[in-house]
VEXKE-510014 format. One record per residue: residue in one letter; x, y, z of N, C-alpha, C, CB in turn. Coordinates in nm, 4 decimals. Glycine has a CB too. Layout:
N
<"A", <X, Y, Z>, <X, Y, Z>, <X, Y, Z>, <X, Y, Z>>
...
END
This chain:
160
<"M", <5.0352, 8.0698, 11.4571>, <5.1180, 8.0460, 11.3404>, <5.2482, 8.1249, 11.3554>, <5.0431, 8.0856, 11.2099>>
<"S", <5.3559, 8.0624, 11.3331>, <5.4839, 8.1316, 11.3440>, <5.5577, 8.1252, 11.2109>, <5.5700, 8.0703, 11.4568>>
<"L", <5.6345, 8.2274, 11.1890>, <5.7131, 8.2365, 11.0665>, <5.8609, 8.2201, 11.0998>, <5.6878, 8.3713, 10.9942>>
<"L", <5.9303, 8.1567, 11.0120>, <6.0739, 8.1385, 11.0310>, <6.1450, 8.2125, 10.9184>, <6.1132, 7.9861, 11.0333>>
<"F", <6.2296, 8.3070, 10.9558>, <6.3066, 8.3815, 10.8568>, <6.4508, 8.3343, 10.8615>, <6.2976, 8.5347, 10.8819>>
<"S", <6.5061, 8.3187, 10.7472>, <6.6484, 8.2851, 10.7424>, <6.7161, 8.3797, 10.6446>, <6.6709, 8.1356, 10.7010>>
<"G", <6.8367, 8.4156, 10.6776>, <6.9110, 8.5096, 10.5936>, <6.9814, 8.4393, 10.4793>, <7.0121, 8.5860, 10.6766>>
<"C", <7.0277, 8.5180, 10.3890>, <7.0957, 8.4649, 10.2719>, <7.2443, 8.4421, 10.2992>, <7.0780, 8.5594, 10.1538>>
<"G", <7.2892, 8.4747, 10.4194>, <7.4296, 8.4554, 10.4504>, <7.5159, 8.5740, 10.4132>, <7.4799, 8.3344, 10.3813>>
<"Y", <7.4551, 8.6869, 10.3834>, <7.5299, 8.8075, 10.3479>, <7.6158, 8.8532, 10.4644>, <7.4345, 8.9198, 10.3052>>
<"Q", <7.7388, 8.8849, 10.4365>, <7.8287, 8.9421, 10.5354>, <7.8778, 9.0762, 10.4821>, <7.9484, 8.8459, 10.5665>>
<"P", <7.8764, 9.1798, 10.5634>, <7.9309, 9.3076, 10.5180>, <8.0782, 9.2921, 10.4806>, <7.9143, 9.4157, 10.6269>>
<"S", <8.1229, 9.3728, 10.3848>, <8.2621, 9.3612, 10.3407>, <8.3594, 9.3897, 10.4545>, <8.2889, 9.4565, 10.2244>>
<"S", <8.3204, 9.4775, 10.5475>, <8.4114, 9.5056, 10.6593>, <8.4339, 9.3812, 10.7442>, <8.3560, 9.6192, 10.7465>>
<"K", <8.3312, 9.2982, 10.7586>, <8.3468, 9.1748, 10.8375>, <8.4371, 9.0758, 10.7648>, <8.2090, 9.1101, 10.8657>>
<"E", <8.4185, 9.0638, 10.6326>, <8.5038, 8.9739, 10.5543>, <8.6486, 9.0234, 10.5544>, <8.4515, 8.9621, 10.4094>>
<"A", <8.6657, 9.1545, 10.5414>, <8.8004, 9.2114, 10.5412>, <8.8674, 9.1941, 10.6773>, <8.7955, 9.3599, 10.5033>>
<"R", <8.7886, 9.2042, 10.7804>, <8.8442, 9.1899, 10.9156>, <8.8964, 9.0489, 10.9403>, <8.7386, 9.2249, 11.0204>>
<"K", <8.8383, 8.9487, 10.8718>, <8.8904, 8.8124, 10.8817>, <9.0362, 8.8080, 10.8371>, <8.8056, 8.7152, 10.7970>>
<"V", <9.0675, 8.8875, 10.7365>, <9.2028, 8.8915, 10.6816>, <9.2926, 8.9831, 10.7641>, <9.1999, 8.9381, 10.5356>>
<"M", <9.2384, 9.0983, 10.8048>, <9.3187, 9.2007, 10.8702>, <9.3397, 9.1768, 11.0191>, <9.2550, 9.3335, 10.8505>>
<"G", <9.2438, 9.1126, 11.0851>, <9.2522, 9.0957, 11.2296>, <9.1921, 9.2146, 11.3018>, <9.3967, 9.0759, 11.2728>>
<"D", <9.2058, 9.2143, 11.4340>, <9.1445, 9.3185, 11.5169>, <9.2301, 9.4430, 11.5318>, <9.1144, 9.2638, 11.6522>>
<"T", <9.3591, 9.4307, 11.5075>, <9.4474, 9.5466, 11.5237>, <9.5354, 9.5628, 11.4001>, <9.5350, 9.5318, 11.6508>>
<"V", <9.5519, 9.6883, 11.3597>, <9.6265, 9.7210, 11.2381>, <9.7185, 9.8386, 11.2679>, <9.5303, 9.7540, 11.1193>>
<"S", <9.8354, 9.8368, 11.2081>, <9.9239, 9.9533, 11.2104>, <9.9454, 9.9981, 11.0665>, <10.0609, 9.9208, 11.2809>>
<"T", <9.9752, 10.1242, 11.0502>, <9.9956, 10.1776, 10.9154>, <10.1250, 10.2573, 10.9095>, <9.8765, 10.2658, 10.8730>>
<"K", <10.1827, 10.2551, 10.7918>, <10.2994, 10.3391, 10.7637>, <10.2877, 10.3841, 10.6196>, <10.4352, 10.2625, 10.7893>>
<"V", <10.2952, 10.5135, 10.5994>, <10.2964, 10.5675, 10.4640>, <10.4412, 10.5975, 10.4299>, <10.2058, 10.6959, 10.4507>>
<"I", <10.4862, 10.5397, 10.3218>, <10.6236, 10.5605, 10.2767>, <10.6296, 10.6976, 10.2088>, <10.6705, 10.4455, 10.1789>>
<"I", <10.7113, 10.7849, 10.2634>, <10.7196, 10.9223, 10.2142>, <10.7820, 10.9234, 10.0753>, <10.8016, 11.0110, 10.3112>>
<"S", <10.7115, 10.9865, 9.9836>, <10.7601, 10.9996, 9.8467>, <10.8539, 11.1200, 9.8394>, <10.6415, 11.0148, 9.7460>>
<"M", <10.9765, 11.0967, 9.7968>, <11.0718, 11.2072, 9.7849>, <11.0326, 11.3036, 9.6738>, <11.2120, 11.1535, 9.7595>>
<"T", <10.9587, 11.2544, 9.5757>, <10.9172, 11.3418, 9.4665>, <10.7856, 11.4130, 9.4967>, <10.9041, 11.2620, 9.3384>>
<"D", <10.7106, 11.3655, 9.5978>, <10.5809, 11.4242, 9.6283>, <10.5511, 11.4162, 9.7780>, <10.4707, 11.3539, 9.5484>>
<"P", <10.6369, 11.4769, 9.8622>, <10.6190, 11.4615, 10.0069>, <10.4909, 11.5251, 10.0601>, <10.7365, 11.5207, 10.0784>>
<"E", <10.4470, 11.6361, 10.0018>, <10.3272, 11.7053, 10.0498>, <10.2025, 11.6186, 10.0352>, <10.3081, 11.8365, 9.9744>>
<"N", <10.1885, 11.5517, 9.9212>, <10.0726, 11.4654, 9.8991>, <10.0771, 11.3422, 9.9885>, <10.0650, 11.4233, 9.7528>>
<"T", <10.1963, 11.2972, 10.0249>, <10.2102, 11.1810, 10.1112>, <10.1537, 11.2097, 10.2498>, <10.3571, 11.1392, 10.1211>>
<"V", <10.1728, 11.3302, 10.3007>, <10.1195, 11.3678, 10.4318>, <9.9675, 11.3650, 10.4296>, <10.1697, 11.5075, 10.4732>>
<"V", <9.9073, 11.4157, 10.3237>, <9.7616, 11.4129, 10.3083>, <9.7131, 11.2688, 10.3094>, <9.7181, 11.4839, 10.1774>>
<"L", <9.7857, 11.1830, 10.2418>, <9.7490, 11.0421, 10.2314>, <9.7472, 10.9738, 10.3682>, <9.8454, 10.9696, 10.1384>>
<"K", <9.8410, 11.0035, 10.4551>, <9.8495, 10.9396, 10.5867>, <9.7215, 10.9627, 10.6667>, <9.9711, 10.9929, 10.6649>>
<"D", <9.6723, 11.0860, 10.6692>, <9.5502, 11.1158, 10.7438>, <9.4299, 11.0418, 10.6859>, <9.5238, 11.2662, 10.7440>>
<"A", <9.4177, 11.0407, 10.5545>, <9.3062, 10.9713, 10.4891>, <9.3149, 10.8210, 10.5137>, <9.3053, 11.0005, 10.3374>>
<"L", <9.4351, 10.7676, 10.5119>, <9.4551, 10.6239, 10.5339>, <9.4112, 10.5817, 10.6735>, <9.6017, 10.5870, 10.5126>>
<"D", <9.4569, 10.6533, 10.7747>, <9.4228, 10.6150, 10.9116>, <9.2716, 10.6197, 10.9338>, <9.4940, 10.7069, 11.0122>>
<"E", <9.2070, 10.7217, 10.8831>, <9.0611, 10.7309, 10.8961>, <8.9925, 10.6153, 10.8234>, <9.0105, 10.8657, 10.8409>>
<"A", <9.0406, 10.5834, 10.7054>, <8.9799, 10.4751, 10.6271>, <8.9980, 10.3399, 10.6944>, <9.0398, 10.4711, 10.4870>>
<"V", <9.1137, 10.3160, 10.7534>, <9.1382, 10.1886, 10.8215>, <9.0380, 10.1709, 10.9361>, <9.2842, 10.1819, 10.8751>>
<"I", <9.0188, 10.2741, 11.0135>, <8.9261, 10.2670, 11.1266>, <8.7832, 10.2453, 11.0772>, <8.9343, 10.3955, 11.2117>>
<"R", <8.7415, 10.3212, 10.9778>, <8.6031, 10.3141, 10.9309>, <8.5752, 10.1905, 10.8461>, <8.5698, 10.4377, 10.8516>>
<"R", <8.6615, 10.1608, 10.7499>, <8.6346, 10.0525, 10.6554>, <8.6555, 9.9150, 10.7162>, <8.7221, 10.0673, 10.5341>>
<"F", <8.7608, 9.8997, 10.7963>, <8.7895, 9.7693, 10.8551>, <8.7260, 9.7523, 10.9924>, <8.9386, 9.7490, 10.8654>>
<"Q", <8.6758, 9.8607, 11.0476>, <8.6187, 9.8594, 11.1826>, <8.7140, 9.7899, 11.2783>, <8.4809, 9.7895, 11.1836>>
<"T", <8.8365, 9.8397, 11.2770>, <8.9428, 9.7819, 11.3584>, <9.0139, 9.8927, 11.4341>, <9.0427, 9.7022, 11.2712>>
<"N", <9.1090, 9.8578, 11.5143>, <9.1815, 9.9538, 11.5962>, <9.3221, 9.9757, 11.5429>, <9.1870, 9.9069, 11.7411>>
<"L", <9.3652, 10.1006, 11.5419>, <9.5033, 10.1311, 11.5048>, <9.5932, 10.1090, 11.6258>, <9.5164, 10.2773, 11.4522>>
<"R", <9.7071, 10.0495, 11.6005>, <9.8044, 10.0214, 11.7054>, <9.9442, 10.0513, 11.6532>, <9.7939, 9.8743, 11.7535>>
<"H", <10.0394, 10.0526, 11.7458>, <10.1793, 10.0596, 11.7049>, <10.2126, 9.9280, 11.6355>, <10.2750, 10.0861, 11.8280>>
<"R", <10.3105, 9.9318, 11.5504>, <10.3441, 9.8135, 11.4700>, <10.3703, 9.6895, 11.5567>, <10.4669, 9.8425, 11.3835>>
<"K", <10.4416, 9.7056, 11.6647>, <10.4752, 9.5907, 11.7491>, <10.3527, 9.5281, 11.8161>, <10.5746, 9.6327, 11.8553>>
<"D", <10.2430, 9.6029, 11.8257>, <10.1215, 9.5543, 11.8916>, <10.0110, 9.5149, 11.7944>, <10.0696, 9.6592, 11.9849>>
<"A", <10.0361, 9.5221, 11.6642>, <9.9305, 9.4990, 11.5640>, <9.9420, 9.3598, 11.5021>, <9.9372, 9.6059, 11.4534>>
<"E", <9.8262, 9.3024, 11.4691>, <9.8235, 9.1740, 11.3986>, <9.8646, 9.1910, 11.2526>, <9.6835, 9.1110, 11.4070>>
<"T", <9.8259, 9.3031, 11.1951>, <9.8550, 9.3312, 11.0545>, <9.9187, 9.4682, 11.0431>, <9.7267, 9.3232, 10.9679>>
<"H", <10.0174, 9.4779, 10.9565>, <10.0799, 9.6068, 10.9286>, <10.0609, 9.6383, 10.7808>, <10.2317, 9.6060, 10.9669>>
<"L", <10.0251, 9.7636, 10.7507>, <10.0087, 9.8088, 10.6128>, <10.1149, 9.9124, 10.5800>, <9.8674, 9.8670, 10.5900>>
<"D", <10.1966, 9.8838, 10.4782>, <10.2889, 9.9829, 10.4219>, <10.2229, 10.0369, 10.2967>, <10.4316, 9.9209, 10.3906>>
<"I", <10.2010, 10.1679, 10.2919>, <10.1341, 10.2288, 10.1775>, <10.2329, 10.3207, 10.1073>, <10.0063, 10.3070, 10.2214>>
<"E", <10.2457, 10.2988, 9.9779>, <10.3354, 10.3810, 9.8975>, <10.2546, 10.4547, 9.7922>, <10.4461, 10.2948, 9.8315>>
<"L", <10.2712, 10.5852, 9.7877>, <10.2065, 10.6685, 9.6880>, <10.2868, 10.6590, 9.5588>, <10.1947, 10.8163, 9.7367>>
<"K", <10.2297, 10.5958, 9.4581>, <10.2987, 10.5816, 9.3305>, <10.2798, 10.7042, 9.2428>, <10.2497, 10.4581, 9.2576>>
<"S", <10.1564, 10.7571, 9.2392>, <10.1336, 10.8768, 9.1577>, <10.0033, 10.9449, 9.1957>, <10.1323, 10.8411, 9.0091>>
<"V", <10.0009, 11.0749, 9.1717>, <9.8807, 11.1566, 9.1830>, <9.8748, 11.2409, 9.0568>, <9.8812, 11.2462, 9.3138>>
<"S", <9.7591, 11.2414, 8.9920>, <9.7461, 11.3249, 8.8726>, <9.6146, 11.4005, 8.8747>, <9.7562, 11.2398, 8.7455>>
<"F", <9.6169, 11.5176, 8.8139>, <9.4986, 11.6012, 8.7950>, <9.4805, 11.6174, 8.6448>, <9.5127, 11.7415, 8.8677>>
<"N", <9.3679, 11.5691, 8.5933>, <9.3409, 11.5776, 8.4503>, <9.2122, 11.6535, 8.4254>, <9.3332, 11.4381, 8.3880>>
<"A", <9.2157, 11.7397, 8.3231>, <9.0958, 11.8161, 8.2869>, <8.9885, 11.7214, 8.2343>, <9.1292, 11.9248, 8.1808>>
<"L", <8.8659, 11.7414, 8.2823>, <8.7532, 11.6600, 8.2375>, <8.6570, 11.7365, 8.1480>, <8.6788, 11.6062, 8.3563>>
<"Q", <8.6365, 11.8634, 8.1833>, <8.5342, 11.9403, 8.1133>, <8.5797, 12.0856, 8.0979>, <8.3992, 11.9331, 8.1888>>
<"Y", <8.5405, 12.1440, 7.9848>, <8.5726, 12.2835, 7.9549>, <8.4428, 12.3610, 7.9361>, <8.6628, 12.2947, 7.8280>>
<"D", <8.4466, 12.4914, 7.9644>, <8.3283, 12.5735, 7.9369>, <8.3323, 12.6211, 7.7914>, <8.3210, 12.6954, 8.0346>>
<"Q", <8.2357, 12.7013, 7.7522>, <8.2252, 12.7456, 7.6129>, <8.3427, 12.8329, 7.5690>, <8.0961, 12.8216, 7.5932>>
<"N", <8.4175, 12.8900, 7.6638>, <8.5335, 12.9726, 7.6314>, <8.6652, 12.8943, 7.6344>, <8.5415, 13.0889, 7.7277>>
<"G", <8.6568, 12.7665, 7.6632>, <8.7760, 12.6832, 7.6647>, <8.8466, 12.6742, 7.7990>, <8.8707, 12.7335, 7.5648>>
<"Y", <8.7856, 12.7283, 7.9039>, <8.8447, 12.7199, 8.0372>, <8.8058, 12.5881, 8.1033>, <8.8002, 12.8393, 8.1245>>
<"I", <8.9000, 12.5312, 8.1750>, <8.8728, 12.4063, 8.2468>, <8.7780, 12.4361, 8.3622>, <9.0051, 12.3406, 8.2989>>
<"I", <8.6731, 12.3550, 8.3734>, <8.5777, 12.3716, 8.4828>, <8.5605, 12.2434, 8.5659>, <8.4430, 12.4152, 8.4272>>
<"S", <8.6250, 12.1348, 8.5230>, <8.6131, 12.0095, 8.5964>, <8.7417, 11.9290, 8.5810>, <8.4912, 11.9280, 8.5468>>
<"Y", <8.7860, 11.8737, 8.6928>, <8.9067, 11.7919, 8.6958>, <8.8767, 11.6543, 8.7535>, <9.0165, 11.8608, 8.7775>>
<"R", <8.9622, 11.5588, 8.7193>, <8.9618, 11.4273, 8.7833>, <9.0990, 11.4074, 8.8475>, <8.9292, 11.3122, 8.6798>>
<"T", <9.0966, 11.3747, 8.9758>, <9.2181, 11.3393, 9.0472>, <9.2272, 11.1869, 9.0502>, <9.2194, 11.4000, 9.1922>>
<"T", <9.3424, 11.1342, 9.0133>, <9.3657, 10.9902, 9.0169>, <9.4868, 10.9635, 9.1038>, <9.3859, 10.9322, 8.8738>>
<"I", <9.4712, 10.8705, 9.1966>, <9.5809, 10.8340, 9.2850>, <9.6066, 10.6850, 9.2695>, <9.5492, 10.8707, 9.4334>>
<"N", <9.7335, 10.6490, 9.2633>, <9.7755, 10.5089, 9.2536>, <9.8570, 10.4752, 9.3778>, <9.8585, 10.4824, 9.1228>>
<"L", <9.8159, 10.3684, 9.4456>, <9.8836, 10.3240, 9.5670>, <9.9333, 10.1810, 9.5511>, <9.7898, 10.3347, 9.6881>>
<"V", <10.0427, 10.1506, 9.6180>, <10.0860, 10.0126, 9.6358>, <10.0792, 9.9891, 9.7862>, <10.2327, 9.9856, 9.5759>>
<"I", <10.0020, 9.8879, 9.8242>, <9.9815, 9.8569, 9.9649>, <10.0388, 9.7186, 9.9925>, <9.8304, 9.8638, 10.0030>>
<"T", <10.1272, 9.7111, 10.0905>, <10.1845, 9.5839, 10.1312>, <10.1247, 9.5471, 10.2665>, <10.3409, 9.5910, 10.1379>>
<"R", <10.0585, 9.4315, 10.2700>, <9.9978, 9.3799, 10.3930>, <10.0935, 9.2778, 10.4531>, <9.8564, 9.3160, 10.3656>>
<"I", <10.1340, 9.3028, 10.5775>, <10.2331, 9.2194, 10.6433>, <10.1721, 9.1614, 10.7710>, <10.3622, 9.3006, 10.6749>>
<"T", <10.1764, 9.0285, 10.7831>, <10.1366, 8.9607, 10.9064>, <10.2538, 8.8728, 10.9493>, <10.0045, 8.8755, 10.8865>>
<"S", <10.2351, 8.8008, 11.0560>, <10.3442, 8.7153, 11.1047>, <10.3740, 8.5998, 11.0097>, <10.3100, 8.6602, 11.2423>>
<"V", <10.2792, 8.5659, 10.9212>, <10.2982, 8.4508, 10.8322>, <10.2933, 8.4853, 10.6838>, <10.1942, 8.3479, 10.8614>>
<"L", <10.2635, 8.6106, 10.6499>, <10.2400, 8.6427, 10.5092>, <10.2730, 8.7879, 10.4788>, <10.0954, 8.6135, 10.4718>>
<"T", <10.3281, 8.8106, 10.3607>, <10.3447, 8.9450, 10.3070>, <10.2845, 8.9448, 10.1676>, <10.4959, 8.9891, 10.3047>>
<"K", <10.1936, 9.0387, 10.1420>, <10.1251, 9.0425, 10.0130>, <10.1123, 9.1871, 9.9667>, <9.9854, 8.9752, 10.0223>>
<"R", <10.1343, 9.2075, 9.8357>, <10.1243, 9.3417, 9.7763>, <9.9961, 9.3552, 9.6963>, <10.2459, 9.3708, 9.6863>>
<"Y", <9.9380, 9.4743, 9.7044>, <9.8156, 9.5086, 9.6312>, <9.8378, 9.6414, 9.5601>, <9.6916, 9.5166, 9.7273>>
<"T", <9.7694, 9.6602, 9.4498>, <9.7643, 9.7917, 9.3873>, <9.6215, 9.8418, 9.4002>, <9.8104, 9.7870, 9.2368>>
<"A", <9.6088, 9.9714, 9.4203>, <9.4762, 10.0315, 9.4368>, <9.4749, 10.1667, 9.3682>, <9.4387, 10.0457, 9.5873>>
<"V", <9.3665, 10.1936, 9.2974>, <9.3506, 10.3201, 9.2254>, <9.2207, 10.3845, 9.2713>, <9.3510, 10.2983, 9.0699>>
<"G", <9.2247, 10.5151, 9.2912>, <9.1046, 10.5894, 9.3273>, <9.0942, 10.7155, 9.2447>, <9.1043, 10.6235, 9.4762>>
<"N", <8.9714, 10.7517, 9.2093>, <8.9446, 10.8729, 9.1322>, <8.8480, 10.9623, 9.2076>, <8.8882, 10.8383, 8.9932>>
<"F", <8.8621, 11.0921, 9.1882>, <8.7684, 11.1884, 9.2449>, <8.7546, 11.3037, 9.1467>, <8.8159, 11.2389, 9.3855>>
<"D", <8.6304, 11.3371, 9.1121>, <8.6020, 11.4467, 9.0194>, <8.5543, 11.5684, 9.0971>, <8.4962, 11.4044, 8.9143>>
<"F", <8.5991, 11.6869, 9.0548>, <8.5541, 11.8095, 9.1194>, <8.5538, 11.9238, 9.0186>, <8.6438, 11.8439, 9.2404>>
<"T", <8.4792, 12.0269, 9.0526>, <8.4669, 12.1423, 8.9625>, <8.5401, 12.2627, 9.0211>, <8.3177, 12.1770, 8.9377>>
<"I", <8.5769, 12.3538, 8.9311>, <8.6339, 12.4820, 8.9709>, <8.5659, 12.5905, 8.8884>, <8.7898, 12.4844, 8.9512>>
<"N", <8.5834, 12.7133, 8.9289>, <8.5296, 12.8248, 8.8515>, <8.6111, 12.8419, 8.7239>, <8.5302, 12.9556, 8.9348>>
<"P", <8.5464, 12.8842, 8.6139>, <8.6212, 12.9058, 8.4899>, <8.7368, 13.0041, 8.5118>, <8.5273, 12.9580, 8.3793>>
<"N", <8.8487, 12.9783, 8.4474>, <8.9672, 13.0628, 8.4523>, <9.0250, 13.0745, 8.5935>, <8.9341, 13.2003, 8.3990>>
<"A", <9.0038, 12.9734, 8.6773>, <9.0568, 12.9729, 8.8135>, <9.1630, 12.8642, 8.8245>, <8.9432, 12.9503, 8.9181>>
<"I", <9.2421, 12.8729, 8.9281>, <9.3404, 12.7676, 8.9551>, <9.2870, 12.6796, 9.0683>, <9.4808, 12.8285, 8.9923>>
<"I", <9.3428, 12.5617, 9.0792>, <9.3040, 12.4717, 9.1873>, <9.3648, 12.5248, 9.3164>, <9.3502, 12.3242, 9.1590>>
<"T", <9.2796, 12.5513, 9.4154>, <9.3290, 12.6023, 9.5431>, <9.3931, 12.4890, 9.6224>, <9.2144, 12.6677, 9.6244>>
<"D", <9.4722, 12.5248, 9.7224>, <9.5336, 12.4234, 9.8091>, <9.4267, 12.3402, 9.8792>, <9.6257, 12.4900, 9.9134>>
<"Q", <9.3166, 12.4043, 9.9201>, <9.2092, 12.3325, 9.9874>, <9.1432, 12.2319, 9.8924>, <9.1047, 12.4315, 10.0415>>
<"Q", <9.1164, 12.2731, 9.7682>, <9.0574, 12.1818, 9.6694>, <9.1523, 12.0658, 9.6407>, <9.0240, 12.2571, 9.5384>>
<"R", <9.2789, 12.0958, 9.6291>, <9.3796, 11.9938, 9.6037>, <9.3840, 11.8931, 9.7185>, <9.5176, 12.0583, 9.5837>>
<"F", <9.3864, 11.9434, 9.8421>, <9.3875, 11.8574, 9.9603>, <9.2651, 11.7662, 9.9616>, <9.3922, 11.9422, 10.0888>>
<"E", <9.1471, 11.8229, 9.9425>, <9.0235, 11.7447, 9.9442>, <9.0198, 11.6420, 9.8312>, <8.9028, 11.8373, 9.9341>>
<"A", <9.0666, 11.6802, 9.7146>, <9.0665, 11.5881, 9.6000>, <9.1594, 11.4699, 9.6257>, <9.1088, 11.6617, 9.4711>>
<"I", <9.2770, 11.4959, 9.6796>, <9.3717, 11.3878, 9.7096>, <9.3161, 11.2986, 9.8203>, <9.5097, 11.4453, 9.7510>>
<"A", <9.2624, 11.3586, 9.9252>, <9.2057, 11.2801, 10.0351>, <9.0909, 11.1926, 9.9860>, <9.1569, 11.3727, 10.1477>>
<"N", <9.0017, 11.2484, 9.9042>, <8.8880, 11.1714, 9.8534>, <8.9312, 11.0609, 9.7576>, <8.7897, 11.2637, 9.7838>>
<"S", <9.0260, 11.0889, 9.6703>, <9.0714, 10.9844, 9.5781>, <9.1494, 10.8762, 9.6542>, <9.1595, 11.0456, 9.4657>>
<"A", <9.2232, 10.9150, 9.7589>, <9.2941, 10.8163, 9.8415>, <9.1944, 10.7266, 9.9139>, <9.3868, 10.8866, 9.9438>>
<"T", <9.0876, 10.7856, 9.9631>, <8.9842, 10.7064, 10.0307>, <8.9215, 10.6072, 9.9335>, <8.8754, 10.7984, 10.0908>>
<"K", <8.8986, 10.6495, 9.8106>, <8.8419, 10.5582, 9.7102>, <8.9410, 10.4480, 9.6735>, <8.8010, 10.6362, 9.5839>>
<"A", <9.0693, 10.4809, 9.6681>, <9.1698, 10.3775, 9.6422>, <9.1716, 10.2766, 9.7571>, <9.3105, 10.4409, 9.6233>>
<"L", <9.1602, 10.3259, 9.8784>, <9.1567, 10.2363, 9.9932>, <9.0297, 10.1519, 9.9939>, <9.1673, 10.3159, 10.1226>>
<"D", <8.9190, 10.2066, 9.9455>, <8.7969, 10.1262, 9.9302>, <8.8222, 10.0100, 9.8339>, <8.6791, 10.2141, 9.8790>>
<"S", <8.8988, 10.0375, 9.7300>, <8.9351, 9.9322, 9.6356>, <9.0177, 9.8241, 9.7052>, <9.0133, 9.9910, 9.5165>>
<"F", <9.1102, 9.8655, 9.7897>, <9.1900, 9.7713, 9.8676>, <9.1017, 9.6899, 9.9621>, <9.2980, 9.8458, 9.9470>>
<"V", <9.0076, 9.7560, 10.0293>, <8.9151, 9.6869, 10.1192>, <8.8379, 9.5796, 10.0426>, <8.8174, 9.7874, 10.1850>>
<"A", <8.7936, 9.6125, 9.9215>, <8.7195, 9.5154, 9.8402>, <8.8068, 9.3943, 9.8068>, <8.6686, 9.5815, 9.7105>>
<"Q", <8.9329, 9.4187, 9.7758>, <9.0248, 9.3079, 9.7466>, <9.0433, 9.2179, 9.8688>, <9.1612, 9.3622, 9.7001>>
<"V", <9.0619, 9.2800, 9.9842>, <9.0831, 9.2039, 10.1071>, <8.9544, 9.1312, 10.1475>, <9.1306, 9.2972, 10.2212>>
<"A", <8.8399, 9.1959, 10.1322>, <8.7116, 9.1326, 10.1652>, <8.6876, 9.0110, 10.0765>, <8.5957, 9.2333, 10.1498>>
<"A", <8.7258, 9.0205, 9.9499>, <8.7111, 8.9065, 9.8593>, <8.7968, 8.7898, 9.9077>, <8.7502, 8.9460, 9.7148>>
<"E", <8.9170, 8.8189, 9.9556>, <9.0021, 8.7131, 10.0111>, <8.9364, 8.6495, 10.1330>, <9.1405, 8.7692, 10.0488>>
<"G", <8.8786, 8.7338, 10.2182>, <8.8158, 8.6836, 10.3400>, <8.6952, 8.5966, 10.3122>, <8.7753, 8.7980, 10.4277>>
<"S", <8.6244, 8.6229, 10.2038>, <8.5052, 8.5445, 10.1726>, <8.5390, 8.4153, 10.0990>, <8.4090, 8.6272, 10.0895>>
<"R", <8.6586, 8.4086, 10.0370>, <8.6963, 8.2920, 9.9566>, <8.7590, 8.1781, 10.0344>, <8.7902, 8.3339, 9.8513>>
<"K", <8.8340, 8.2114, 10.1368>, <8.9125, 8.1063, 10.2002>, <8.9380, 8.1356, 10.3455>, <9.0432, 8.0879, 10.1287>>
<"K", <8.9930, 8.0365, 10.4111>, <9.0388, 8.0563, 10.5479>, <9.1636, 8.1420, 10.5418>, <9.0665, 7.9201, 10.6204>>
<"V", <9.1765, 8.2306, 10.6373>, <9.2865, 8.3249, 10.6355>, <9.4010, 8.2747, 10.7219>, <9.2403, 8.4623, 10.6828>>
<"K", <9.5221, 8.3000, 10.6740>, <9.6421, 8.2628, 10.7494>, <9.6696, 8.3679, 10.8528>, <9.7640, 8.2451, 10.6570>>
END
């Protein structure tokens, strides 16, 4: 007796997104004149996310099928929780990105938002390391949002 198994047709989001993005991608982070330090943090998080989320290769712009221009619109730190003495003990970092996807036949803009919550000791300030990690993590979550948008496009239609 033999059994026949068939799948439901599930495709990982990275595979669907890759239909849209292609095998090679280049990235450029547009430096924010009002927030240049956070823009540098964003570039490192972006490149790592492109490799991991899209499972694709980074290339120079002239050698890539798709180019991503990423613009940091805003980064904010908002208090989430206070202790019994009124000191902030938890923050939420929110990052807003505008991502422009450019191919030989199409240019499309996306907005992506990412949040990251973290705690600090009462009556303490946010250290540079905490700030860096919070921005990197919220940027990665914003890029996950972008990946979901692109994967949805890949699953809906044939890609140009």
